[in-house]
N, C-alpha and C positions, 0 to 999 in steps of 0.2 A: 504494500500500500504506500510505502514511503516514496517509491519511484512514481507512482500515479499522482501523488500529491506534489510532485516537483522537488522533492528533497534529495535529488541525486539521480544518476542513471543506474539502471538495474544491475548492470555488470559490476560497477564499482561498489554498489551496496552488497552484492553477493560476495565479492572478494573480501570485503571488510567483515562479513559475518563469520564468527568463529566456527559455528556448526557446519556451515557450507564449506569453509576452508579445510576442515578436517576430512570431509568426504570427497572434495574435488579440488585439485591443485589449480592455481590461477591459469596456467596454460590450457588446461582442459576447459575451463570456463570460457576463456577467450575463443577457443576453437568452436564452442557451441554458439557463440555470438557472431561468428564470421559470416557476414552477409554473402560473401562470394560462394560459400558452400551452398547456402540455401537458394541462391539465384542462378547457379551455374547452368541450369537447363532452361532458363527463361527464353532464350532465343529459339530453342527447339519447340517449346510450347507455342510461341507466337507463330512460328512457321506452320505448325500443325493446325492451329486455329485458322490461319489464312487458307490452308488447303480445304478445311472443312467448310469454310465460308464459300469458297469457289465452288465446291461440290454442291452445297445447298443452293447456290444461285442457279447452277445448271439444272439441278433437280426441279427448281421452281419453274423453269421453262417447260420441262417435260410434264410435271404433275399438276401444276397450277394449284398447289396446296398453300394454305395460309401460313402454316408453320415454316415450310421451306422458303417461302417468299419473304417472311419476316426475319428469318435467322440472320442475314447479313446486317440488317438494321439493328437488331437486338445486340449482335456481337459488337458493332461499332459503338454502341452506348457504353459498353463495359471496357473495351480495349482501345478506344480512341479511334 
């Protein structure tokens, strides 16, 4: 809750907590907070979503279904 209340960032607060420090060394904590690890597949995800969008658009032409036609518009709302 301290991090939510703006009393520091979560990583620093965890490193300073003696109970957490006993269980996890600082290097392990830092690895858990590494954004590079968590975002490493983001490019692949966006490429796949673009392929799905193109597939839905072509499906829209064939099927004329509401969901298939709306999917690219819905996707653009969430992914820019």
